[in-house]
Each structure stands twice: as C-alpha cells, then as structure tokens.
C-alpha positions as a printed Julia matrix, in Angstrom:
590×3 Matrix{Float64}:
   0.06   -0.07   -0.08
   2.89    2.38    0.85
   4.47    1.77   -2.66
   1.06    2.42   -4.37
   0.49    5.6    -2.25
   3.85    6.87   -3.14
   3.32    6.25   -6.94
  -0.1     7.98   -6.77
   1.21   11.02   -5.04
   4.18   11.45   -7.41
   1.79   11.11  -10.39
  -0.65   13.62   -9.05
   2.21   16.08   -8.23
   3.53   15.68  -11.64
   0.22   16.31  -13.36
  -0.46   19.3   -11.21
   2.98   20.81  -12.02
   2.93   20.13  -15.82
  -0.72   19.7   -17.05
   0.29   20.84  -20.58
   2.33   17.7   -21.1
  -0.58   15.44  -20.03
  -2.89   17.32  -22.26
  -0.7    16.89  -25.34
  -0.37   13.2   -24.49
  -4.23   12.78  -24.31
  -4.77   14.78  -27.51
  -2.18   12.63  -29.47
  -3.49    9.24  -28.38
  -7.12   10.18  -28.29
  -6.96   11.46  -31.94
  -5.38    8.18  -33.14
  -7.77    5.86  -31.11
 -10.78    7.79  -32.17
  -9.93    7.52  -35.88
  -9.31    3.8   -35.63
 -12.28    2.99  -33.49
 -14.5     5.0   -35.91
 -13.17    3.0   -38.84
 -13.64   -0.32  -37.09
 -17.12    0.55  -35.92
 -18.69    1.65  -39.18
 -19.46   -1.83  -40.64
 -21.12   -2.9   -37.35
 -22.97    0.46  -37.16
 -24.38   -0.03  -40.62
 -25.54   -3.47  -39.82
 -27.14   -2.39  -36.54
 -28.92    0.65  -38.15
 -30.32   -1.61  -41.0
 -31.46   -4.32  -38.49
 -33.33   -1.5   -36.49
 -34.79   -0.07  -39.64
 -35.93   -3.62  -40.75
 -37.56   -4.23  -37.37
 -39.42   -0.83  -37.26
 -40.65   -1.11  -40.86
 -41.48   -4.92  -41.01
 -38.81   -5.07  -43.66
 -39.06   -7.74  -46.24
 -36.65  -10.85  -46.55
 -37.26  -11.28  -50.23
 -38.11   -8.56  -52.69
 -39.67   -9.74  -55.97
 -40.33   -7.58  -58.95
 -42.39   -8.68  -62.0
 -43.31   -7.07  -65.27
 -46.5    -9.19  -65.58
 -49.35   -6.81  -66.12
 -51.55   -8.92  -63.79
 -49.33   -9.97  -60.91
 -52.25  -11.33  -58.73
 -51.66  -14.87  -59.77
 -48.0   -14.63  -59.06
 -48.48  -13.12  -55.72
 -51.0   -15.85  -54.81
 -48.52  -18.62  -55.71
 -45.67  -16.93  -53.83
 -47.87  -16.57  -50.72
 -48.2   -20.39  -50.72
 -44.53  -21.09  -51.39
 -42.78  -23.1   -48.7
 -41.21  -21.06  -46.09
 -43.26  -17.72  -46.92
 -45.03  -16.47  -43.74
 -46.36  -13.11  -44.95
 -46.69  -11.13  -48.23
 -46.96   -7.48  -49.08
 -48.14   -6.14  -52.34
 -48.3    -6.37  -55.33
 -47.33   -2.66  -55.43
 -47.47   -0.74  -58.69
 -44.11    1.06  -59.45
 -42.19    2.64  -62.3
 -38.9     4.34  -63.02
 -38.97    8.05  -63.77
 -37.19   11.4   -63.27
 -38.58   13.86  -60.71
 -38.02   17.55  -60.47
 -37.61   19.31  -57.12
 -36.21   22.79  -56.19
 -35.08   23.29  -59.85
 -33.14   20.02  -59.94
 -33.88   16.67  -61.81
 -33.26   13.38  -60.11
 -33.77    9.66  -60.97
 -36.2     8.06  -58.77
 -38.61    5.19  -58.51
 -42.36    5.77  -57.75
 -44.38    3.25  -55.76
 -48.09    3.37  -55.44
 -49.53    2.5   -51.97
 -53.04    2.01  -50.64
 -54.61    3.33  -47.7
 -54.38    0.02  -45.56
 -51.11   -1.0   -43.82
 -49.17   -3.55  -45.64
 -48.08   -6.81  -43.79
 -44.68   -6.44  -45.13
 -42.75   -3.25  -45.65
 -44.45   -0.47  -43.92
 -42.27    2.57  -44.42
 -41.81    4.54  -41.14
 -42.8     8.19  -41.39
 -40.14   10.36  -40.0
 -41.71   13.73  -40.71
 -45.25   14.8   -41.71
 -47.64   11.98  -42.62
 -48.16    9.1   -44.93
 -49.51    9.19  -48.6
 -52.81   10.74  -49.41
 -54.58   11.65  -52.72
 -52.58   14.41  -54.32
 -49.77   14.17  -51.74
 -46.24   12.41  -52.07
 -43.97   10.93  -49.49
 -40.23   10.94  -50.26
 -37.49    8.86  -48.77
 -35.69   10.72  -46.07
 -32.17   10.4   -47.54
 -33.51   11.42  -51.1
 -35.27   14.43  -49.55
 -32.1    15.44  -47.77
 -30.07   15.32  -50.91
 -32.55   17.45  -52.81
 -33.08   19.83  -50.01
 -36.94   18.98  -49.81
 -38.96   19.42  -46.81
 -42.57   18.75  -45.96
 -44.63   21.3   -47.71
 -42.42   21.66  -50.81
 -43.51   20.43  -54.16
 -42.15   17.89  -56.56
 -43.03   17.07  -60.17
 -43.61   13.45  -61.2
 -44.53   12.56  -64.77
 -45.64   16.21  -65.4
 -47.94   16.24  -62.26
 -47.14   18.36  -59.36
 -47.52   17.01  -55.76
 -46.84   18.55  -52.34
 -44.55   16.58  -50.29
 -46.7    15.51  -47.2
 -44.05   13.36  -45.36
 -40.63   11.81  -45.45
 -40.11    8.12  -44.52
 -37.48    5.33  -44.29
 -37.69    1.75  -45.57
 -35.64   -1.34  -45.46
 -36.98   -2.8   -48.66
 -34.55   -0.74  -50.78
 -30.99    0.46  -50.24
 -30.27    3.98  -48.97
 -30.11    6.85  -51.41
 -28.53    6.97  -54.01
 -29.27    3.26  -54.58
 -32.92    3.06  -53.5
 -34.61    2.4   -56.89
 -36.35   -0.94  -56.99
 -38.45   -0.19  -60.11
 -35.51   -0.44  -62.74
 -36.53   -2.21  -65.86
 -33.34   -1.59  -67.88
 -29.83   -0.76  -66.88
 -29.46    0.21  -63.38
 -28.99    3.82  -62.3
 -28.65    5.55  -59.03
 -31.84    7.01  -57.79
 -34.27    7.65  -54.89
 -37.7     6.61  -53.75
 -41.04    8.41  -53.78
 -44.36    7.03  -52.65
 -47.78    8.1   -54.02
 -51.31    6.64  -53.68
 -51.99    3.89  -56.21
 -54.33    6.13  -58.35
 -51.72    8.92  -58.45
 -48.97    6.53  -59.32
 -50.99    5.29  -62.3
 -51.82    8.86  -63.37
 -48.25    9.89  -63.13
 -46.74    6.75  -64.87
 -47.85    7.58  -68.34
 -46.1     5.58  -70.93
 -43.14    4.56  -68.58
 -42.36    0.91  -68.2
 -43.85   -0.46  -64.96
 -43.15   -3.21  -62.65
 -45.02   -4.64  -59.72
 -43.21   -5.23  -56.36
 -44.04   -8.2   -54.09
 -42.46   -8.26  -50.62
 -42.08  -11.61  -48.68
 -41.41  -12.53  -45.18
 -39.74  -15.97  -44.62
 -39.92  -18.32  -41.5
 -35.96  -18.3   -41.59
 -34.64  -14.81  -42.76
 -31.26  -16.32  -43.27
 -32.5   -18.94  -45.92
 -32.99  -16.41  -48.65
 -30.65  -17.98  -51.08
 -32.25  -21.35  -50.54
 -35.78  -19.82  -51.19
 -34.5   -18.2   -54.36
 -33.11  -21.44  -55.85
 -35.92  -23.71  -54.52
 -38.07  -25.61  -56.99
 -41.08  -23.56  -56.19
 -39.46  -20.19  -56.66
 -38.1   -21.48  -59.93
 -41.42  -22.77  -61.09
 -43.19  -19.46  -60.14
 -40.55  -17.45  -62.18
 -40.32  -19.92  -65.06
 -41.65  -17.4   -67.45
 -38.61  -15.15  -66.79
 -40.72  -12.24  -65.53
 -39.49  -12.4   -61.95
 -36.64  -10.91  -60.33
 -35.58  -11.9   -56.77
 -33.54   -9.63  -54.28
 -32.71  -10.36  -50.76
 -32.28   -8.27  -47.64
 -28.66   -9.32  -47.52
 -28.16   -7.55  -50.85
 -29.7    -4.41  -49.45
 -27.34   -4.47  -46.41
 -24.28   -5.01  -48.66
 -25.27   -2.15  -50.98
 -25.82    0.06  -47.75
 -22.32   -0.82  -46.57
 -20.93    0.43  -50.06
 -21.56    3.84  -48.89
 -18.62    3.54  -46.59
 -16.37    1.52  -49.05
 -13.7     4.17  -49.12
 -14.49    5.77  -45.74
 -13.63    2.79  -43.65
 -10.13    2.18  -45.02
  -9.49    5.8   -44.92
 -10.22    5.87  -41.14
  -8.37    2.66  -40.34
  -5.28    3.62  -42.19
  -5.49    7.27  -41.03
  -5.86    5.78  -37.43
  -2.58    3.99  -37.81
  -0.86    7.0   -39.44
  -1.96    9.19  -36.61
  -0.69    6.54  -34.29
   2.79    7.06  -35.87
   2.39   10.75  -35.28
   1.22   10.15  -31.74
   4.44    7.95  -31.22
   6.5    10.83  -32.36
   4.77   13.2   -29.97
   5.25   10.93  -27.0
   8.99   10.35  -27.96
   9.4    14.25  -28.09
   7.67   14.7   -24.76
   9.7    12.02  -23.06
  12.99   13.51  -24.56
  12.07   16.87  -23.08
  11.59   15.5   -19.68
  14.32   12.84  -19.88
  16.66   14.83  -17.51
  13.9    15.38  -15.05
  12.84   11.7   -15.08
  16.63   10.59  -14.76
  17.0    12.72  -11.64
  13.83   11.57  -10.2
  15.0     8.01  -10.75
  18.23    8.77   -8.94
  16.44   10.23   -6.01
  14.15    7.29   -5.7
  17.15    4.83   -5.68
  18.88    6.96   -3.21
  16.13    6.49   -0.7
  16.01    2.67   -1.43
  13.63    2.18   -4.3
  14.53   -0.58   -6.74
  14.41   -0.49  -10.61
  10.9    -2.07  -10.52
   9.57    0.75   -8.32
  11.31    3.38  -10.58
   9.79    1.91  -13.57
   6.43    1.82  -12.16
   6.64    5.42  -10.95
   7.81    6.73  -14.39
   5.58    4.42  -16.58
   2.29    4.39  -14.55
   1.49    8.02  -15.45
   1.68    7.25  -19.14
  -0.33    4.09  -18.78
  -3.09    5.97  -16.88
  -3.25    8.67  -19.37
  -3.37    5.9   -22.1
  -6.37    4.28  -20.39
  -8.19    7.7   -20.31
  -7.29    8.42  -24.0
  -8.55    5.05  -25.04
 -11.82    5.55  -23.33
 -12.14    9.0   -24.94
 -11.31    7.66  -28.31
 -13.67    4.76  -28.11
 -16.39    7.16  -27.0
 -15.67    9.64  -29.69
 -15.74    6.9   -32.31
 -18.97    5.23  -31.01
 -20.8     8.52  -30.93
 -19.67    9.69  -34.41
 -20.19    6.29  -36.05
 -23.9     6.41  -36.83
 -23.67    9.73  -38.68
 -20.59    8.51  -40.57
 -22.21    5.07  -41.5
 -25.33    6.64  -43.04
 -24.3     9.8   -44.84
 -27.66    9.85  -46.68
 -29.98    9.6   -43.62
 -31.74    6.53  -45.03
 -31.53    4.37  -41.82
 -32.68    4.62  -38.25
 -29.28    5.27  -36.3
 -28.58    4.86  -32.63
 -25.45    4.97  -30.72
 -24.65    1.37  -29.83
 -21.78   -0.09  -27.8
 -18.58   -0.63  -29.84
 -17.93   -4.22  -31.05
 -15.3    -6.38  -29.84
 -12.98   -5.84  -32.77
 -13.19   -1.98  -32.38
 -12.43   -2.29  -28.67
  -9.47   -4.78  -29.03
  -8.09   -2.9   -32.1
  -8.4     0.53  -30.2
  -6.83   -0.8   -26.98
  -3.93   -2.52  -28.91
  -3.2     0.64  -30.81
  -3.14    2.82  -27.7
  -0.81    0.31  -25.84
   1.59    0.29  -28.71
   1.65    4.16  -29.11
   2.2     4.47  -25.37
   4.83    1.85  -24.96
   6.69    2.74  -28.17
   6.88    6.3   -27.19
   7.9     6.02  -23.63
   9.28    2.6   -22.76
  12.82    3.23  -24.01
  13.55    6.36  -21.93
  11.87    5.0   -18.92
  13.9     1.76  -18.95
  17.15    3.73  -19.44
  16.37    5.86  -16.52
  15.48    2.94  -14.21
  18.77    1.12  -15.24
  20.99    4.06  -14.75
  23.1     4.02  -11.51
  22.17    6.26   -8.69
  25.37    8.28   -8.74
  25.2     8.74  -12.53
  21.5     9.76  -12.48
  22.08   12.43   -9.69
  25.37   13.73  -11.14
  23.91   14.29  -14.62
  27.31   14.12  -16.34
  27.78   15.28  -19.87
  27.18   12.73  -22.38
  30.31   11.5   -24.3
  30.09   11.92  -27.94
  30.77    9.0   -30.22
  33.91    9.68  -32.27
  33.15    9.31  -36.02
  36.3    10.01  -37.92
  34.71    9.22  -41.35
  31.73   11.59  -40.77
  34.11   14.37  -39.51
  36.32   14.07  -42.52
  33.26   14.05  -44.92
  31.74   17.18  -43.19
  34.92   19.14  -42.44
  34.65   21.43  -45.54
  30.97   21.93  -45.33
  29.59   25.4   -44.54
  29.33   25.88  -40.72
  25.46   25.5   -40.56
  25.4    22.44  -42.65
  28.34   20.8   -40.81
  26.8    21.39  -37.35
  23.4    20.23  -38.67
  24.73   16.94  -40.15
  26.58   16.2   -36.88
  23.56   16.83  -34.68
  21.59   14.52  -36.95
  24.3    11.78  -36.53
  24.35   12.14  -32.88
  20.76   11.09  -32.43
  19.72    8.88  -35.45
  16.74    7.47  -33.62
  15.12   11.02  -33.31
  15.83   11.46  -36.97
  13.94    8.37  -37.71
  10.99    9.47  -35.66
  10.94   12.87  -37.41
  11.06   11.16  -40.68
   8.29    8.77  -39.9
   6.1    11.69  -38.66
   6.73   13.5   -41.94
   5.96   10.49  -43.92
   2.63    9.85  -42.25
   1.48   13.35  -43.09
   2.77   13.21  -46.66
   0.82    9.93  -47.17
  -2.43   11.59  -46.33
  -1.75   14.77  -48.14
  -0.85   12.68  -51.27
  -4.13   10.72  -51.03
  -6.16   13.82  -50.79
  -4.4    15.17  -53.96
  -5.06   11.91  -55.64
  -8.7    11.97  -54.68
  -9.11   15.57  -56.14
  -7.31   14.38  -59.35
  -9.69   11.45  -59.73
 -12.67   13.7   -58.98
 -11.59   16.31  -61.58
 -11.1    13.61  -64.13
 -14.62   12.0   -63.48
 -17.61   12.69  -65.77
 -19.95   15.43  -64.57
 -22.72   12.95  -63.77
 -20.33   11.33  -61.15
 -18.97   14.55  -59.72
 -22.44   16.3   -59.49
 -24.99   13.52  -59.74
 -26.44   11.41  -56.85
 -23.09    9.61  -56.26
 -21.82   12.91  -54.76
 -23.12   11.78  -51.36
 -20.65    9.09  -51.06
 -17.92   11.23  -52.8
 -18.53   14.09  -50.48
 -18.21   11.91  -47.4
 -14.95   10.36  -48.61
 -13.45   13.87  -49.2
 -14.6    14.97  -45.87
 -13.13   12.15  -44.01
  -9.88   12.38  -46.03
  -9.51   16.09  -45.24
 -10.32   15.54  -41.5
  -7.74   12.9   -41.04
  -5.13   15.01  -42.98
  -5.95   18.04  -40.8
  -5.55   15.99  -37.65
  -2.26   14.6   -38.96
  -1.25   18.1   -40.0
  -1.83   19.4   -36.54
  -0.11   16.56  -34.81
   2.93   16.94  -37.27
   3.06   20.66  -36.36
   3.07   19.97  -32.71
   5.78   17.17  -33.32
   7.94   19.48  -35.29
   7.92   22.14  -32.48
   8.47   19.49  -29.76
  11.31   17.8   -31.74
  13.04   21.1   -32.45
  12.71   22.22  -28.84
  14.1    18.9   -27.43
  16.89   18.86  -29.98
  17.78   22.53  -29.01
  17.78   21.47  -25.39
  19.97   18.48  -25.79
  22.23   20.21  -28.34
  22.62   23.4   -26.17
  26.06   22.45  -24.95
  27.48   21.56  -28.4
  25.91   24.59  -30.02
  27.13   26.91  -27.22
  30.71   25.52  -27.71
  30.3    26.05  -31.43
  29.21   29.67  -30.84
  32.21   30.36  -28.36
  34.51   29.12  -31.24
  33.03   31.68  -33.61
  29.63   30.31  -34.83
  27.02   33.09  -35.11
  23.45   32.63  -33.61
  22.06   32.5   -37.0
  24.34   29.51  -37.9
  23.24   27.75  -34.71
  19.6    28.32  -35.72
  20.26   27.07  -39.22
  22.03   23.99  -37.88
  19.07   22.92  -35.99
  16.78   23.54  -39.01
  19.17   21.56  -41.26
  18.97   18.75  -38.9
  15.14   18.63  -38.98
  15.04   19.14  -42.69
  17.46   16.3   -43.44
  15.14   14.12  -41.37
  12.15   15.23  -43.28
  13.51   14.34  -46.79
  13.45   10.72  -46.43
   9.85   11.0   -45.13
   8.79   12.94  -48.11
  10.49   10.51  -50.43
   8.82    7.56  -48.87
   5.43    9.09  -48.15
   4.51   10.24  -51.71
   4.86    6.81  -53.39
   3.31    5.26  -50.21
   0.27    7.52  -50.3
  -0.22    6.74  -54.16
   0.01    3.06  -53.51
  -2.49    3.01  -50.84
  -4.93    5.1   -52.74
  -4.45    2.79  -55.69
  -5.17   -0.16  -53.55
  -8.65    1.07  -52.59
  -9.49    3.38  -55.42
  -8.54    3.98  -59.05
  -5.08    4.25  -60.52
  -4.75    7.93  -60.97
  -1.74   10.19  -60.35
  -1.67   13.81  -59.37
   0.19   16.33  -61.59
   3.92   16.32  -60.79
   3.66   20.1   -60.01
   1.17   19.39  -57.26
   3.47   16.72  -55.6
   6.47   19.09  -55.9
   4.59   21.95  -54.34
   3.44   19.8   -51.54
   7.06   18.68  -50.96
   8.12   22.33  -50.81
   5.39   23.4   -48.6
   6.08   20.57  -46.02
   9.88   21.31  -46.04
   9.24   25.05  -45.67
   6.78   24.31  -42.68
   9.41   22.09  -41.02
  11.99   24.7   -41.35
   9.9    27.53  -40.03
   8.62   25.52  -37.08
  12.06   24.3   -36.06
  13.42   27.87  -36.26
  11.05   29.14  -33.51
  12.46   26.83  -30.67
  15.94   27.15  -32.09
  15.82   30.9   -31.99
  14.57   30.78  -28.32
  17.74   28.81  -27.33
  20.1    31.19  -28.93
  18.97   34.45  -27.43
  21.54   34.43  -24.55
  25.34   35.07  -25.1
  27.43   31.98  -25.29
  29.45   32.86  -22.09
  26.34   33.04  -20.03
  25.08   29.72  -21.5
  28.45   28.07  -20.76
  28.42   29.4   -17.24
  24.94   27.94  -16.45
  25.62   24.6   -18.07
  26.77   21.74  -15.76
  30.33   20.68  -16.58
C-alpha cells in the first residue's frame, strides 16, 4: 500500500505541475484511437442501423419484382411457397425522373393503398403518410434534394406537395434506392404516391409490380430463391428476386472508401502520436533521470522506479483510449449513414473495435515512452544524480566528410548523426502526413477527371463523405505533425545546447546555430517525403482508381512541407540562442 500511495502522490504532483504535457499526451493518443475506433465501428454500425430499420418497418426478407401486367396470380403462388409467412403487395411502381427545387433526379415511384401492408411498412419520420394528391419521399433522397414537408415535386408532369418523409428497409439507402428499374441500373431515390396517383403519373413509362415476402427463416433467402417452387413461379422469366442481405451490402458500399481511410488514418495518426510521446519523453528525460536517482537514493529498486515513471503514461493511455472509443462510437452512426436513410442509434462498440483500439493505444504509449523509462531505471544512482555530460561517439569518417561543409550544414549533419533515432522519428512523422496529403491530392485528381454525372450526380453523397473524411484525417495529422515538429525542435535544441554553445564560443553566429537545427530537421524530413509520396499513391490505388496527381502538385506539396518544417524548427531554435554563449556556458553543468 505504501508503494502504491507513493506512486499515486508522485503522479498527481507531476500532473499538477505540468498539465500541458498530459494534455498533449491525451490529444495525441485520443486522436489516433478515435480515428481507428470509428473506422472499425462503421461496418457494425451499418448492420445495426439496418437491423433496427428492418424491425421498425417490417422489412421484407425477399423483394420480388415482376413485369407481368396482372401479378395477382404470381402473388397468390408466392404466398403459398414453402417458407413464406407473410406477403406485401403487389405494389405498382415505375422508374422516372422527378423535379424538385429546380433539380432533376432519378427516382422510383411506388403506389400504395390506404391500408397498412403486412410486409414493408415505411416509417414516417416527418409529416404523414401518402394521401390523394400528396407524395412521401424517402428521407435520404429528400435530404439530398433539399426537400422538406410542404415543398412540391413534379412526377411525370404532375405536381405533388410533399406530405411526409419516410425510411424503408425494402430498398437500399439513397442513391441506390430504386427498386423499379426495368433496364440498366441507375442511381436514384424513392417516392411513394397513392396507387391512383402513381397510375396517373406513370404515363407511358415501363412499369413493374413489387411483391415483398417474409420468410420463416430470414437467413434462408438464397435457398428460397433457388428452390423448385420459386423457380417454377418465375419460369416465364418475368420475376426478379432480391434479398435483404443484398440491401445491407449495398448500404455498406456507402462507406467503401471511408472505412479504409479511417483505419489507415488511425494507424498514421498513431505514428504521429508515437513521435509526440517520444518528443515529450525526450524533453523530460533529464527530469525523469534525476527523479529515478532520488528514488534509488532512498531505497527504491528498478521495478519501483519503472512503475513510478511508466504508470502516469499508462493511466493517461487508459483515459485516452476511453475517450477515443467514446468519440468513435458517438460519431459512427452519422458517418455510417451519410444519406440519412436508416434509423441510427449509438450502440456499444464491437469487440474488434475495442480490441483494435486498446492495442493501438498500448503500442503508441509503450513505443513512445518505454525506452527512456527503462534507461532511467537502469542508470546508476550516482550517474543519475550527477547528470554528467554525455560523451560523444567519435566518427572520424563523418568528421572527414563534413569538415569542408559550410558551418550551418556541418553542425546540422553532426547533430543529426548524434541522435539517429530521433531523426527516424521525425522522418516517420513527416511520412505519415505526406501519405495523407498525397491521398487527398489523388482523390481530387480522380474527382476532376470523372464525368459530370459522377461529380455532381447522386453519387456525390458518397464522394462528399470520402472527401470530408480524407480532409479531416489529413488536418488531424497536420496538427499533430506541427506539434511534433515544434517539440522535436525544442528537445533537439535543449539536448544540443552544450554543443551549439561551444560552437558559438568558437566563432559560430546565432544564425548559424539556428540554421544547424533547421538543417537537422530538414534532413530528417526529406526521407519521409521521399517515402510518403509513393506510399500514399500506392495506398490510394489499392482502394481506389489508379490515377496520379500532376507532378507540379506533388512538388509543391513537398516544398510546402519542407518550408513548414524549417519555419517551425526555427522558433524553438531561436529561443535557445537568445542568450550570449558565455552566459550559457556558465549555467551549463560541467
């Protein structure tokens, strides 16, 4: 109990004295875990939302469409087919183009009677159900068109006021909610009219009749479609069977590109978070080493020292994981249903999301903090308390190669060689940001090359969502990278203060010292840029189309990133060169 009390008091004291470090830790880890948990939760969220919509609307298990002008006989035979427990329809439907708010949109129009159907009862989410002279429009379709209750739409030359919006599980969410297609498929929405109004609006358009079935075993849809009874009923070739599993898979296609963007973005954010934690631990390395020495001086062993130094990080990791899971869980319903065609609710995250998020958080925390903590715990008491100057590794070949370089470049290269691990971290952080920026540029290139009906047609629902997610992850990575560059520049300046002060005492100017720190960071960023651009292209090609942004875009991106790295490094470098070299030497321990 005494050891736990000591650890707790030291953690509370450290958090009170330096809350900014804890906040940066939480922001870095929470951002990464939120992105990953959101990506892992989307599939489960779509399935949950569709299941809820099916239950609320008596969703069908099998959707049958027929071009038979008199489908009553087919409906009677389907009702008696083995495994069928309920039937809805036949419902008159046709494929058309509607106009609303000055826009034209592809749509199916379905006629409904006044009585409630046994199967597929669309749930009204605003206004009321169909009545003579009034139309109900699917909620996602209405949202895309900007239509509200009270607005008017034109169907087949006839104007109808919108009396309500509704959702249904019999069709996929907009823009794939058109069950009345006779010819080639096209993206579209769904409108319900009374049966009489639908007949009047159809005109000469090809019509179909929709029959919805409930099965005793909803999972046996494939078996029903291939059964002898179903084959016999559709022997004339005028029946088409669709199953609820097909609707669910089409709904999941809405997040086809969103999910990998979030999952990959979560791991790239994890790389950036590792860099953040490594920079934080580098800044507090001397403080932690002295604390370790004091603890050992009063009798603490390496295990206690490790627990004191590591527990704070692990507690913050637990909090960040919980925050990330909560953020991902709350945001998942909105992300999983961009067209508002499902009944969404916040549900507990799935096992895969929890396990993946916890694993990511632990990897980030340990990768960023474990090495310095173990070094501090293994250091001898006298060494930790004395804090002697670190002996430099003698590199005759490097010294010979850099001897004739300009002063700033010479100092920068040697600073880089002193801490190659930090250079690798800086390079990894730059690569993570470059990957996402390259993906955004590739996405814009693909969008610009697409035909107008793809860019501005109904598919824009999914396209807009993909662009928003790409941009959000890129901005988060950019913010973390900005923080990392400042922290790495600051920690490098702190740990290189002695070497740069000696260089200034021997004649180097403050400007050359600042340039040396910038050179060290820029040389670390170049490999990250070189690796990030092709990796970003490759990842985008893996999930999208094989397009390449213009070379001028990629070159401009590289120059902007390098300029930002140099500018952000110059700020902390300048702060460490404001004092005269003599004063700095007098205050440095020998």
